[in-house]
N, C-alpha and C positions, 0 to 999 in steps of 0.2 A: 625552582624556575622563577626568574624575575617576572614581576607583574608588568602588564602593559603600562606604558607611560601615558598619562592623560595630557590633554592640551594645556591645562592650567591646573596643576595640583598644588595644594597647600597642606601643611600639617602644623597646627598651632599648639599642640599639646605634647611638649617634649620636656623631659626632665634630665638634668645634668648633675654633676657632682656638687652643685650648689645646694641641692637637696638630696634626693635618694636615687638619682641617676648614676649610672656606672662609668660614664665618660664625660669629658668636658665638652663645651659647645662646639669646638673645632671639629671633633670627630663626627658630631651630629650633622654639621653642615656638609661635610664630605659625603656622608651617607645619603642626605637629602638630594644633593646634586646627582649622585649616582642613580637615584630613583627617578630622576627627571622632574622633581618638584620645582615649582617656580617660587614658592615662599616657604620659609620655615619660621616657626614661632616658638620661642622658649617660654616656658611657664612653670618654673620651679615652685614647689609647695611653699606656702607661707601661712602660718597660723597667727591670726591677729592677737592672740593672747600673749605671744612672745615666749610661751613656755618652750623649753628646750626639748624638742622631739627629734629623734634620729632621722625622720623622713622629711623634716621641714628645714627651710633655710633660717639661719640665725638672723634676726633683724639687723644686726650690726654689719652683715655682709651685703645688705641691699645696695649700698652705694657702689661697692665693688662689682656686684652683679650687673647693675645698670650700665656702668662704665664699660664693662667687658662686652656686653651684648651690643651696645651702640657702636663700639669700636669695630667689632666684627662686621656690622652692617656696612661700614665704609670700606672694609677690606675684601668684600665678596660681591663684586658686581654681577656675578653669574646667577645669584639667587637673592631674593629680597629677604632680609633678616628682620623679623619682628620681635619686639620685646614685650612679653606678657608676664603674667604671674597667675598661679592657681591659689586662690584664697579660700580657706575654710569658711563657710557660713556658720557663725556662732551667734545665736540670739543673745542680745545683751552686750555684744562687742561692736556695735555699729560705729561708735566714735573712733575706736581704734582702727577698724577696717577702713573707714573713710580717710583717716589721716594717712594710712599706709599707701592706699591706691592713688592718692593725690600728691604724694611726695616725689614721684618720678614720672618721666614722660612715657608711660606705657602705651603700647599700641592697642592693647585689649586686656581685659580682666576676665579670667575664668573663675566662676563661683561654683564651689562644689560642696555637697553635703556628705561628710564622712562620719560625723558624730551624731548619735542619738543619746543625749545626756552626756555622760562622762566616757562612754565607750564608742569605738568606731565600728562600723558595720562590715568592714572589709578585711580586717586582719585575720579573722579565723571563724570557723563555723560555731565555735562555742558561744558566740554572742547570741545565737538563735535558739540554742537547745533549751527546751522547757518553757519557751515563751510563746505568747500569742502572736503568731506570724501575721495574721490579718491586721492586728493593732500596730505592729512594727511597720508594715507597709503604709498604713494610714498616716502614722506619725512622720515617716520619711517623706512621703509625697507632700504633706503639709509644709514641711521645712523647705523643700525645694520651691514651693510656691511663695513662701515667705522670702526666700533668697531673691527670687525674681522681682518681687515687689520693692526691694530696697533701692533699686536703681544703681547699685554699685557695680553690677556685673554685665558684661557684654555677651558672654557665653555661659550657659549652664553646663558644667562638666558631668559626664556619665550620669544622666538624669535619673536612672533607676539602678544605681550601684547596689542597692539593697538586694538585688537578684544574684549577686556574685557567687554565693555558696549554694544556690539552687533550693533554698527554702522558699516555698511558694504558698500564697494564701489558698484557702480552700474555695473561696467564692470567686465570682467574676469581679475583676478590678478595672474594667473598662472605665468606670466613672473616675478612678484616680488619674488615669492618663488623660481623660477629657478635662479634668480639673487642671492638670499641669499644662496642657496645651492652651487652655483658655488663659491661664496666668501669664504664660510666655507671650501670647498674642497681646493681651491687654497692656503689659509692661514693656513690650517691644524688645524682648530679649531672645537671642538665638540659642540654639542647643547644638550639641555635637553628637554625631553618630560616632561613637567611640569604639574603635576596633579592638582594643586591648582585652575586652571581655572574652575574646576567642582564646586568650592565653590563660584564662582563669577557670575555676571549676565550672562556671556557667557555660563556657565554650560557645558563646554567642556575643553579639554586639549589645551595647547600651545605646539607646533604649530598645526595648523589645520590638523586633522588626514588625510584628503584626499590628503595631499601633502607629507606624510611620505615616500611613495615609491620614490618620487623624491629625497629626501635626501639620501635614500638608494642607488639609482642609481648613485649618485655622490660619494658614499663611505664616507659620512660624519659620523664620530663617534657620538654615542649617549649615554646618560645615562638617567635614570628615576629619577626624583626628585619631592619632595612633596611641596617645598616652604612653609613648615609648620611654623606657628607662634604659634601653640598649640600642645602639645604632642599627642593629639588624631589624628592629621592629618599626623603624620610621617608614611611614607609608605602607605598612603591612595591611593586607586584605582590602586595599582601597578600591580595586576594581569591583569586587563583590559589593562593597558598601555603596558605591555610586550606582551600580545596577539596581540595588534595593531602593535607593532614593528615586530613581527614574520610574520604577514600577509603582512607587507610592504617589507619584504625581509631581515630583520636584524636577525643575529644569534649571535652576540656578543655585548658587551657593554664596555664603557670606564670606567676605574678606575684610580685613581690618587694617587701619592705619591711623595712628594718633587718636584712638578711641572713636573713630568714625567708621561706620559700616558701609560697605559697597556690595552690590550683588553682581555676580558675573555668571554667565551660563557655563554648564559643564556638559 
């Protein structure tokens, strides 16, 4: 059953064949319009190291990507087309990151933590086996806070992606979410309520719904994103996500244009 259409819906976390998405931008726009969204934002994966990874865009394709998305923006008056990018936060790669994000007229930059050291936290449960889960969470949340402090990113993507395979710390980790919310507040960075966790072993959103009120108390701006790699997942579970945000105390959401953030009610 198709979800209800919101008055003003946006989805800024969309992947295409420029990285690890399954279709081109045109099919994504078609799906977003069918969903009743007012804005769609493309944010294909980019690793600042330039290492060839199958899920990331080759740096040489960035000019093509930018030209393609900007052209589509002029061809689709029925929906606002925003150009973003999802950049891995990698400590020590600040100069490379800054160069990349300043090279093109992006509307927003999503900063995401996938890596702890040389390994990613999301590709498989084997990353967690035999390790200190409490320490993994502590390290992950610290990196998210570091990412927010760089000033490079407008949105922090899937802020607690480390939950993906359901390996949970033994103790209470409220202090980690409080630390994250404080960092986002201090550095004026938004976060996304990412609905794609429902399609993963976690079977829930990122970040953990029980801490959304904490983010609201800190006044951290939020947007709802699907992290879609298939057209069918664009705008997925958005009604549930916005209901959760209202229950947590949110009444408006962040929208972006030319690296400027605006707040509109939902």
